[in-house]
A tleap script that builds the chain and sets N, CA, C and O, in Angstrom:
source leaprc.protein.ff14SB
mol = sequence {
  NMET GLU HIE LEU PHE THR LYS GLN LEU SER
  PRO THR ASP THR THR HIE ARG LEU THR ILE
  PRO ALA ALA ASN LEU GLY ASP PHE GLU PHE
  PRO MET GLY GLU HIE ALA ILE ASP ILE GLU
  ALA THR ASP THR ILE GLU ARG GLN TRP ILE
  PHE ARG LEU SER ILE ARG ARG GLU ASN ASN
  PRO ASN PRO ARG PRO VAL PHE THR GLY GLN
  TRP THR GLN PHE VAL ASN GLU LYS GLY LEU
  ARG VAL GLY ASP ARG ILE ILE PHE SER ARG
  GLN GLN VAL GLU GLY ASN GLY VAL GLN TYR
  SER ILE ARG ALA GLU ARG ARG ILE PHE ASN
  TYR TRP VAL ASN VAL CGLU
}
set mol.1.N position { 176.478 24.196 122.209 }
set mol.1.CA position { 177.734 24.886 121.950 }
set mol.1.C position { 177.818 26.080 122.905 }
set mol.1.O position { 176.898 26.892 122.994 }
set mol.2.N position { 178.934 26.162 123.606 }
set mol.2.CA position { 179.157 27.243 124.560 }
set mol.2.C position { 180.105 28.278 123.953 }
set mol.2.O position { 181.241 27.964 123.597 }
set mol.3.N position { 179.624 29.508 123.843 }
set mol.3.CA position { 180.440 30.602 123.310 }
set mol.3.C position { 181.505 30.955 124.341 }
set mol.3.O position { 181.183 31.220 125.499 }
set mol.4.N position { 182.780 30.962 123.928 }
set mol.4.CA position { 183.856 31.334 124.838 }
set mol.4.C position { 184.248 32.796 124.679 }
set mol.4.O position { 184.295 33.545 125.656 }
set mol.5.N position { 184.530 33.197 123.441 }
set mol.5.CA position { 184.864 34.610 123.230 }
set mol.5.C position { 184.706 34.990 121.765 }
set mol.5.O position { 184.754 34.149 120.868 }
set mol.6.N position { 184.517 36.286 121.558 }
set mol.6.CA position { 184.511 36.896 120.238 }
set mol.6.C position { 185.624 37.929 120.252 }
set mol.6.O position { 185.772 38.673 121.221 }
set mol.7.N position { 186.407 37.979 119.181 }
set mol.7.CA position { 187.517 38.928 119.141 }
set mol.7.C position { 187.598 39.572 117.774 }
set mol.7.O position { 187.676 38.890 116.752 }
set mol.8.N position { 187.577 40.902 117.769 }
set mol.8.CA position { 187.806 41.643 116.540 }
set mol.8.C position { 189.321 41.712 116.334 }
set mol.8.O position { 190.063 42.035 117.262 }
set mol.9.N position { 189.771 41.411 115.125 }
set mol.9.CA position { 191.194 41.247 114.873 }
set mol.9.C position { 191.955 42.569 114.771 }
set mol.9.O position { 191.521 43.511 114.109 }
set mol.10.N position { 193.091 42.604 115.440 }
set mol.10.CA position { 194.007 43.746 115.421 }
set mol.10.C position { 195.110 43.474 114.395 }
set mol.10.O position { 195.183 42.372 113.851 }
set mol.11.N position { 195.971 44.465 114.123 }
set mol.11.CA position { 197.086 44.208 113.199 }
set mol.11.C position { 197.975 43.034 113.648 }
set mol.11.O position { 198.355 42.208 112.818 }
set mol.12.N position { 198.305 42.948 114.922 }
set mol.12.CA position { 199.131 41.843 115.419 }
set mol.12.C position { 198.411 40.512 115.252 }
set mol.12.O position { 199.036 39.505 114.920 }
set mol.13.N position { 197.089 40.500 115.481 }
set mol.13.CA position { 196.307 39.272 115.335 }
set mol.13.C position { 196.369 38.734 113.901 }
set mol.13.O position { 196.312 37.521 113.695 }
set mol.14.N position { 196.483 39.605 112.934 }
set mol.14.CA position { 196.462 39.159 111.537 }
set mol.14.C position { 197.848 38.846 110.982 }
set mol.14.O position { 197.960 38.266 109.902 }
set mol.15.N position { 198.911 39.222 111.708 }
set mol.15.CA position { 200.255 38.997 111.172 }
set mol.15.C position { 201.119 38.053 112.002 }
set mol.15.O position { 202.036 37.435 111.461 }
set mol.16.N position { 200.853 37.925 113.301 }
set mol.16.CA position { 201.751 37.137 114.156 }
set mol.16.C position { 201.049 36.084 115.010 }
set mol.16.O position { 201.362 34.897 114.928 }
set mol.17.N position { 200.106 36.525 115.824 }
set mol.17.CA position { 199.454 35.644 116.795 }
set mol.17.C position { 198.130 36.266 117.209 }
set mol.17.O position { 197.928 37.472 117.063 }
set mol.18.N position { 197.240 35.446 117.719 }
set mol.18.CA position { 195.959 35.941 118.223 }
set mol.18.C position { 196.055 36.064 119.731 }
set mol.18.O position { 196.285 35.073 120.424 }
set mol.19.N position { 195.882 37.259 120.239 }
set mol.19.CA position { 195.854 37.457 121.680 }
set mol.19.C position { 194.459 37.099 122.179 }
set mol.19.O position { 193.460 37.628 121.691 }
set mol.20.N position { 194.401 36.203 123.148 }
set mol.20.CA position { 193.143 35.735 123.729 }
set mol.20.C position { 192.789 36.631 124.909 }
set mol.20.O position { 193.685 37.017 125.660 }
set mol.21.N position { 191.517 36.979 125.100 }
set mol.21.CA position { 191.157 37.747 126.296 }
set mol.21.C position { 191.592 37.001 127.566 }
set mol.21.O position { 191.257 35.829 127.741 }
set mol.22.N position { 192.330 37.671 128.443 }
set mol.22.CA position { 192.852 37.039 129.663 }
set mol.22.C position { 191.728 36.448 130.512 }
set mol.22.O position { 191.935 35.452 131.205 }
set mol.23.N position { 190.553 37.048 130.463 }
set mol.23.CA position { 189.415 36.545 131.245 }
set mol.23.C position { 189.020 35.140 130.798 }
set mol.23.O position { 188.369 34.420 131.556 }
set mol.24.N position { 189.393 34.738 129.599 }
set mol.24.CA position { 189.025 33.415 129.079 }
set mol.24.C position { 190.081 32.347 129.329 }
set mol.24.O position { 189.897 31.199 128.926 }
set mol.25.N position { 191.159 32.693 129.973 }
set mol.25.CA position { 192.220 31.723 130.219 }
set mol.25.C position { 191.705 30.522 131.011 }
set mol.25.O position { 192.150 29.398 130.780 }
set mol.26.N position { 190.777 30.743 131.937 }
set mol.26.CA position { 190.212 29.666 132.739 }
set mol.26.C position { 189.367 28.686 131.933 }
set mol.26.O position { 189.002 27.629 132.447 }
set mol.27.N position { 189.047 29.013 130.688 }
set mol.27.CA position { 188.263 28.114 129.831 }
set mol.27.C position { 189.116 26.977 129.263 }
set mol.27.O position { 188.585 26.066 128.627 }
set mol.28.N position { 190.411 27.023 129.485 }
set mol.28.CA position { 191.336 26.021 128.960 }
set mol.28.C position { 192.106 25.406 130.115 }
set mol.28.O position { 192.480 26.102 131.059 }
set mol.29.N position { 192.345 24.096 130.042 }
set mol.29.CA position { 193.048 23.398 131.110 }
set mol.29.C position { 194.507 23.172 130.738 }
set mol.29.O position { 194.817 22.515 129.744 }
set mol.30.N position { 195.393 23.726 131.554 }
set mol.30.CA position { 196.826 23.521 131.389 }
set mol.30.C position { 197.276 22.480 132.406 }
set mol.30.O position { 196.937 22.591 133.584 }
set mol.31.N position { 198.029 21.474 131.979 }
set mol.31.CA position { 198.594 20.531 132.947 }
set mol.31.C position { 199.502 21.287 133.924 }
set mol.31.O position { 200.099 22.302 133.567 }
set mol.32.N position { 199.597 20.792 135.130 }
set mol.32.CA position { 200.398 21.436 136.168 }
set mol.32.C position { 201.822 21.698 135.673 }
set mol.32.O position { 202.498 20.792 135.185 }
set mol.33.N position { 202.258 22.932 135.806 }
set mol.33.CA position { 203.613 23.310 135.426 }
set mol.33.C position { 203.810 23.619 133.948 }
set mol.33.O position { 204.894 24.051 133.558 }
set mol.34.N position { 202.800 23.411 133.120 }
set mol.34.CA position { 202.919 23.673 131.680 }
set mol.34.C position { 202.502 25.109 131.361 }
set mol.34.O position { 201.676 25.692 132.064 }
set mol.35.N position { 203.074 25.668 130.306 }
set mol.35.CA position { 202.705 27.021 129.889 }
set mol.35.C position { 202.202 27.052 128.438 }
set mol.35.O position { 201.960 28.124 127.885 }
set mol.36.N position { 202.044 25.853 127.820 }
set mol.36.CA position { 201.538 25.793 126.444 }
set mol.36.C position { 200.798 24.476 126.223 }
set mol.36.O position { 201.201 23.427 126.726 }
set mol.37.N position { 199.709 24.552 125.461 }
set mol.37.CA position { 198.941 23.363 125.084 }
set mol.37.C position { 198.476 23.529 123.641 }
set mol.37.O position { 198.376 24.647 123.136 }
set mol.38.N position { 198.196 22.412 122.986 }
set mol.38.CA position { 197.647 22.455 121.635 }
set mol.38.C position { 196.129 22.354 121.716 }
set mol.38.O position { 195.589 21.499 122.419 }
set mol.39.N position { 195.449 23.237 120.989 }
set mol.39.CA position { 193.992 23.262 120.920 }
set mol.39.C position { 193.607 22.924 119.487 }
set mol.39.O position { 194.047 23.594 118.553 }
set mol.40.N position { 192.800 21.902 119.308 }
set mol.40.CA position { 192.310 21.545 117.979 }
set mol.40.C position { 190.915 22.144 117.819 }
set mol.40.O position { 190.027 21.899 118.635 }
set mol.41.N position { 190.736 22.919 116.774 }
set mol.41.CA position { 189.444 23.575 116.531 }
set mol.41.C position { 188.990 23.300 115.103 }
set mol.41.O position { 189.806 23.192 114.187 }
set mol.42.N position { 187.693 23.190 114.931 }
set mol.42.CA position { 187.096 22.930 113.626 }
set mol.42.C position { 186.438 24.210 113.126 }
set mol.42.O position { 185.734 24.886 113.876 }
set mol.43.N position { 186.668 24.542 111.850 }
set mol.43.CA position { 186.040 25.745 111.290 }
set mol.43.C position { 184.686 25.402 110.670 }
set mol.43.O position { 184.208 24.275 110.800 }
set mol.44.N position { 184.079 26.360 110.007 }
set mol.44.CA position { 182.717 26.180 109.476 }
set mol.44.C position { 182.649 25.237 108.290 }
set mol.44.O position { 181.560 24.807 107.912 }
set mol.45.N position { 183.805 24.901 107.683 }
set mol.45.CA position { 183.788 23.927 106.583 }
set mol.45.C position { 184.386 22.591 107.039 }
set mol.45.O position { 184.826 21.778 106.226 }
set mol.46.N position { 184.389 22.388 108.368 }
set mol.46.CA position { 184.830 21.137 108.996 }
set mol.46.C position { 186.330 20.863 108.865 }
set mol.46.O position { 186.763 19.717 108.986 }
set mol.47.N position { 187.110 21.891 108.623 }
set mol.47.CA position { 188.566 21.720 108.585 }
set mol.47.C position { 189.116 21.841 110.002 }
set mol.47.O position { 188.690 22.694 110.781 }
set mol.48.N position { 190.066 20.972 110.315 }
set mol.48.CA position { 190.699 20.977 111.635 }
set mol.48.C position { 191.932 21.888 111.623 }
set mol.48.O position { 192.734 21.865 110.690 }
set mol.49.N position { 192.056 22.683 112.679 }
set mol.49.CA position { 193.213 23.561 112.852 }
set mol.49.C position { 193.809 23.278 114.223 }
set mol.49.O position { 193.082 23.016 115.181 }
set mol.50.N position { 195.136 23.332 114.311 }
set mol.50.CA position { 195.792 23.156 115.607 }
set mol.50.C position { 196.456 24.476 115.984 }
set mol.50.O position { 197.388 24.944 115.329 }
set mol.51.N position { 195.944 25.052 117.058 }
set mol.51.CA position { 196.485 26.300 117.576 }
set mol.51.C position { 197.254 25.996 118.864 }
set mol.51.O position { 196.809 25.202 119.693 }
set mol.52.N position { 198.382 26.623 119.013 }
set mol.52.CA position { 199.190 26.474 120.224 }
set mol.52.C position { 198.799 27.608 121.153 }
set mol.52.O position { 199.056 28.775 120.856 }
set mol.53.N position { 198.180 27.271 122.274 }
set mol.53.CA position { 197.800 28.270 123.273 }
set mol.53.C position { 198.915 28.318 124.302 }
set mol.53.O position { 199.204 27.320 124.962 }
set mol.54.N position { 199.536 29.472 124.435 }
set mol.54.CA position { 200.618 29.597 125.402 }
set mol.54.C position { 200.428 30.829 126.264 }
set mol.54.O position { 199.780 31.802 125.880 }
set mol.55.N position { 201.015 30.745 127.435 }
set mol.55.CA position { 200.981 31.860 128.391 }
set mol.55.C position { 202.407 32.113 128.869 }
set mol.55.O position { 203.293 31.274 128.709 }
set mol.56.N position { 202.603 33.270 129.449 }
set mol.56.CA position { 203.911 33.570 130.023 }
set mol.56.C position { 204.129 32.668 131.232 }
set mol.56.O position { 203.180 32.118 131.792 }
set mol.57.N position { 205.346 32.530 131.611 }
set mol.57.CA position { 205.707 31.667 132.747 }
set mol.57.C position { 204.963 32.082 134.018 }
set mol.57.O position { 204.499 33.216 134.140 }
set mol.58.N position { 204.860 31.147 134.954 }
set mol.58.CA position { 204.073 31.324 136.182 }
set mol.58.C position { 204.425 32.556 136.991 }
set mol.58.O position { 203.542 33.135 137.625 }
set mol.59.N position { 205.674 32.978 136.996 }
set mol.59.CA position { 206.067 34.115 137.830 }
set mol.59.C position { 205.685 35.466 137.230 }
set mol.59.O position { 205.949 36.502 137.839 }
set mol.60.N position { 205.071 35.473 136.053 }
set mol.60.CA position { 204.660 36.726 135.425 }
set mol.60.C position { 203.202 37.006 135.790 }
set mol.60.O position { 202.341 36.160 135.550 }
set mol.61.N position { 202.904 38.184 136.369 }
set mol.61.CA position { 201.525 38.477 136.794 }
set mol.61.C position { 200.541 38.657 135.634 }
set mol.61.O position { 199.331 38.558 135.838 }
set mol.62.N position { 201.043 38.923 134.411 }
set mol.62.CA position { 200.182 39.073 133.246 }
set mol.62.C position { 200.421 37.881 132.319 }
set mol.62.O position { 201.413 37.864 131.590 }
set mol.63.N position { 199.520 36.874 132.332 }
set mol.63.CA position { 199.782 35.657 131.550 }
set mol.63.C position { 199.760 35.866 130.036 }
set mol.63.O position { 200.423 35.120 129.315 }
set mol.64.N position { 199.025 36.847 129.534 }
set mol.64.CA position { 198.938 37.183 128.117 }
set mol.64.C position { 198.795 35.955 127.215 }
set mol.64.O position { 199.718 35.619 126.474 }
set mol.65.N position { 197.648 35.290 127.276 }
set mol.65.CA position { 197.458 34.086 126.454 }
set mol.65.C position { 197.376 34.416 124.960 }
set mol.65.O position { 196.731 35.384 124.557 }
set mol.66.N position { 198.045 33.587 124.147 }
set mol.66.CA position { 198.061 33.792 122.702 }
set mol.66.C position { 197.935 32.463 121.964 }
set mol.66.O position { 198.357 31.417 122.457 }
set mol.67.N position { 197.341 32.528 120.765 }
set mol.67.CA position { 197.324 31.407 119.836 }
set mol.67.C position { 198.439 31.613 118.824 }
set mol.67.O position { 198.574 32.690 118.245 }
set mol.68.N position { 199.239 30.567 118.615 }
set mol.68.CA position { 200.207 30.541 117.524 }
set mol.68.C position { 199.934 29.236 116.769 }
set mol.68.O position { 198.774 28.924 116.502 }
set mol.69.N position { 200.950 28.482 116.425 }
set mol.69.CA position { 200.726 27.232 115.690 }
set mol.69.C position { 200.211 27.542 114.291 }
set mol.69.O position { 200.862 28.265 113.538 }
set mol.70.N position { 199.059 27.006 113.940 }
set mol.70.CA position { 198.502 27.219 112.606 }
set mol.70.C position { 197.689 28.516 112.505 }
set mol.70.O position { 196.962 28.713 111.531 }
set mol.71.N position { 197.806 29.392 113.492 }
set mol.71.CA position { 197.010 30.613 113.484 }
set mol.71.C position { 197.253 31.457 112.228 }
set mol.71.O position { 196.293 31.839 111.559 }
set mol.72.N position { 198.515 31.758 111.891 }
set mol.72.CA position { 198.755 32.617 110.719 }
set mol.72.C position { 198.330 31.928 109.427 }
set mol.72.O position { 197.908 32.601 108.486 }
set mol.73.N position { 198.430 30.618 109.364 }
set mol.73.CA position { 197.936 29.885 108.198 }
set mol.73.C position { 196.414 30.029 108.094 }
set mol.73.O position { 195.877 30.199 107.000 }
set mol.74.N position { 195.722 29.960 109.237 }
set mol.74.CA position { 194.270 30.152 109.278 }
set mol.74.C position { 193.917 31.541 108.734 }
set mol.74.O position { 193.037 31.681 107.885 }
set mol.75.N position { 194.614 32.559 109.235 }
set mol.75.CA position { 194.382 33.942 108.795 }
set mol.75.C position { 194.588 34.068 107.288 }
set mol.75.O position { 193.754 34.646 106.592 }
set mol.76.N position { 195.690 33.531 106.787 }
set mol.76.CA position { 196.006 33.639 105.361 }
set mol.76.C position { 195.008 32.899 104.491 }
set mol.76.O position { 194.557 33.436 103.479 }
set mol.77.N position { 194.657 31.680 104.863 }
set mol.77.CA position { 193.735 30.894 104.044 }
set mol.77.C position { 192.322 31.469 104.037 }
set mol.77.O position { 191.594 31.325 103.055 }
set mol.78.N position { 191.940 32.115 105.125 }
set mol.78.CA position { 190.612 32.736 105.191 }
set mol.78.C position { 190.629 34.155 104.620 }
set mol.78.O position { 189.574 34.753 104.407 }
set mol.79.N position { 191.829 34.695 104.373 }
set mol.79.CA position { 191.938 36.064 103.867 }
set mol.79.C position { 191.502 37.090 104.895 }
set mol.79.O position { 190.938 38.125 104.543 }
set mol.80.N position { 191.759 36.809 106.163 }
set mol.80.CA position { 191.306 37.705 107.230 }
set mol.80.C position { 192.141 38.970 107.275 }
set mol.80.O position { 193.317 38.978 106.913 }
set mol.81.N position { 191.508 40.029 107.723 }
set mol.81.CA position { 192.176 41.328 107.823 }
set mol.81.C position { 191.720 42.035 109.096 }
set mol.81.O position { 190.776 41.608 109.760 }
set mol.82.N position { 192.400 43.108 109.413 }
set mol.82.CA position { 192.078 43.897 110.601 }
set mol.82.C position { 190.606 44.294 110.549 }
set mol.82.O position { 190.108 44.743 109.516 }
set mol.83.N position { 189.916 44.122 111.680 }
set mol.83.CA position { 188.498 44.469 111.756 }
set mol.83.C position { 187.577 43.271 111.600 }
set mol.83.O position { 186.437 43.311 112.062 }
set mol.84.N position { 188.053 42.190 110.952 }
set mol.84.CA position { 187.264 40.959 110.917 }
set mol.84.C position { 187.212 40.427 112.344 }
set mol.84.O position { 187.905 40.935 113.226 }
set mol.85.N position { 186.400 39.419 112.567 }
set mol.85.CA position { 186.339 38.875 113.920 }
set mol.85.C position { 186.288 37.351 113.879 }
set mol.85.O position { 185.916 36.736 112.880 }
set mol.86.N position { 186.680 36.775 115.009 }
set mol.86.CA position { 186.546 35.334 115.157 }
set mol.86.C position { 185.654 35.068 116.372 }
set mol.86.O position { 185.610 35.842 117.328 }
set mol.87.N position { 184.958 33.959 116.291 }
set mol.87.CA position { 184.105 33.502 117.389 }
set mol.87.C position { 184.597 32.112 117.753 }
set mol.87.O position { 184.637 31.214 116.912 }
set mol.88.N position { 184.969 31.946 119.009 }
set mol.88.CA position { 185.536 30.682 119.475 }
set mol.88.C position { 184.574 30.056 120.473 }
set mol.88.O position { 184.135 30.713 121.417 }
set mol.89.N position { 184.246 28.784 120.263 }
set mol.89.CA position { 183.269 28.082 121.100 }
set mol.89.C position { 183.780 26.699 121.451 }
set mol.89.O position { 184.761 26.216 120.885 }
set mol.90.N position { 183.089 26.066 122.403 }
set mol.90.CA position { 183.414 24.678 122.743 }
set mol.90.C position { 182.134 23.917 123.029 }
set mol.90.O position { 181.087 24.487 123.334 }
set mol.91.N position { 182.265 22.602 122.917 }
set mol.91.CA position { 181.132 21.722 123.152 }
set mol.91.C position { 181.649 20.471 123.857 }
set mol.91.O position { 182.655 19.890 123.451 }
set mol.92.N position { 180.955 20.066 124.911 }
set mol.92.CA position { 181.291 18.823 125.607 }
set mol.92.C position { 180.666 17.678 124.835 }
set mol.92.O position { 179.463 17.677 124.575 }
set mol.93.N position { 181.490 16.697 124.467 }
set mol.93.CA position { 181.008 15.559 123.695 }
set mol.93.C position { 181.203 14.298 124.535 }
set mol.93.O position { 182.309 14.005 124.990 }
set mol.94.N position { 180.115 13.560 124.734 }
set mol.94.CA position { 180.186 12.351 125.555 }
set mol.94.C position { 181.253 11.397 125.046 }
set mol.94.O position { 181.283 11.057 123.863 }
set mol.95.N position { 182.127 10.969 125.946 }
set mol.95.CA position { 183.164 10.020 125.606 }
set mol.95.C position { 184.303 10.586 124.772 }
set mol.95.O position { 185.288 9.892 124.517 }
set mol.96.N position { 184.182 11.825 124.348 }
set mol.96.CA position { 185.186 12.433 123.473 }
set mol.96.C position { 185.826 13.675 124.082 }
set mol.96.O position { 186.748 14.243 123.498 }
set mol.97.N position { 185.354 14.096 125.230 }
set mol.97.CA position { 185.899 15.294 125.859 }
set mol.97.C position { 185.336 16.567 125.263 }
set mol.97.O position { 184.153 16.646 124.932 }
set mol.98.N position { 186.193 17.555 125.133 }
set mol.98.CA position { 185.792 18.868 124.644 }
set mol.98.C position { 186.170 19.019 123.174 }
set mol.98.O position { 187.269 18.639 122.769 }
set mol.99.N position { 185.260 19.573 122.379 }
set mol.99.CA position { 185.554 19.919 120.993 }
set mol.99.C position { 185.420 21.431 120.850 }
set mol.99.O position { 184.465 22.033 121.341 }
set mol.100.N position { 186.390 22.032 120.172 }
set mol.100.CA position { 186.392 23.475 119.962 }
set mol.100.C position { 186.014 23.790 118.524 }
set mol.100.O position { 186.272 23.004 117.613 }
set mol.101.N position { 185.399 24.952 118.333 }
set mol.101.CA position { 185.097 25.403 116.978 }
set mol.101.C position { 185.483 26.875 116.853 }
set mol.101.O position { 185.465 27.631 117.824 }
set mol.102.N position { 185.829 27.250 115.630 }
set mol.102.CA position { 186.219 28.628 115.342 }
set mol.102.C position { 185.486 29.080 114.088 }
set mol.102.O position { 185.406 28.350 113.100 }
set mol.103.N position { 184.955 30.290 114.147 }
set mol.103.CA position { 184.252 30.862 113.000 }
set mol.103.C position { 184.829 32.255 112.741 }
set mol.103.O position { 184.978 33.058 113.662 }
set mol.104.N position { 185.148 32.525 111.488 }
set mol.104.CA position { 185.645 33.843 111.089 }
set mol.104.C position { 184.509 34.594 110.413 }
set mol.104.O position { 183.748 34.022 109.634 }
set mol.105.N position { 184.403 35.877 110.719 }
set mol.105.CA position { 183.346 36.701 110.139 }
set mol.105.C position { 183.900 38.040 109.684 }
set mol.105.O position { 184.880 38.548 110.229 }
set mol.106.N position { 183.247 38.597 108.671 }
set mol.106.CA position { 183.587 39.910 108.144 }
set mol.106.C position { 182.321 40.750 108.116 }
set mol.106.O position { 181.244 40.256 107.786 }
set mol.107.N position { 182.457 42.008 108.460 }
set mol.107.CA position { 181.317 42.918 108.449 }
set mol.107.C position { 181.125 43.447 107.034 }
set mol.107.O position { 182.024 44.060 106.458 }
set mol.108.N position { 179.939 43.200 106.482 }
set mol.108.CA position { 179.573 43.732 105.174 }
set mol.108.C position { 178.323 44.562 105.389 }
set mol.108.O position { 177.267 44.047 105.758 }
set mol.109.N position { 178.462 45.842 105.153 }
set mol.109.CA position { 177.444 46.829 105.515 }
set mol.109.C position { 177.195 46.679 107.008 }
set mol.109.O position { 178.129 46.867 107.788 }
set mol.110.N position { 175.995 46.352 107.443 }
set mol.110.CA position { 175.756 46.228 108.887 }
set mol.110.C position { 175.573 44.786 109.330 }
set mol.110.O position { 174.990 44.528 110.383 }
set mol.111.N position { 176.066 43.851 108.538 }
set mol.111.CA position { 175.877 42.428 108.861 }
set mol.111.C position { 177.211 41.709 108.948 }
set mol.111.O position { 178.129 41.989 108.178 }
set mol.112.N position { 177.313 40.784 109.889 }
set mol.112.CA position { 178.487 39.927 109.995 }
set mol.112.C position { 178.192 38.654 109.208 }
set mol.112.O position { 177.180 37.994 109.444 }
set mol.113.N position { 179.078 38.312 108.273 }
set mol.113.CA position { 178.897 37.118 107.448 }
set mol.113.C position { 180.113 36.199 107.613 }
set mol.113.O position { 181.232 36.659 107.837 }
set mol.114.N position { 179.864 34.889 107.497 }
set mol.114.CA position { 180.941 33.902 107.610 }
set mol.114.C position { 181.984 34.099 106.516 }
set mol.114.O position { 181.664 34.414 105.370 }
set mol.115.N position { 183.231 33.903 106.906 }
set mol.115.CA position { 184.336 33.868 105.952 }
set mol.115.C position { 184.758 32.407 105.898 }
set mol.115.O position { 185.206 31.853 106.902 }
set mol.116.N position { 184.621 31.789 104.752 }
set mol.116.CA position { 184.950 30.367 104.658 }
set mol.116.C position { 186.268 30.214 103.957 }
set mol.116.O position { 186.741 29.093 103.768 }
savepdb mol mol.pdb
quit
């Protein structure tokens, strides 16, 4: 499993969309001329989520990648709040392409624990 990014959630991340670190945009393949793709990710209880990864149009120098789609449903069902974090990873699977996984965590005292 290859770790792609960890993100501590902001107010916007918990209410509207998850802003992806721009440095990680190259970790996802967009078909030529497209500005949005669907990413299927599995959480720690093996539930599948479909996130819409979109960027601003090509002529914009700041692509600002974001997850929408089932993102707010994911936040609500996990009970996520500002300060929690998500860890997004991928794994190459023979004959199946790339599989993504997402894990939500909350800090309790000095430890990060899974939010299921």
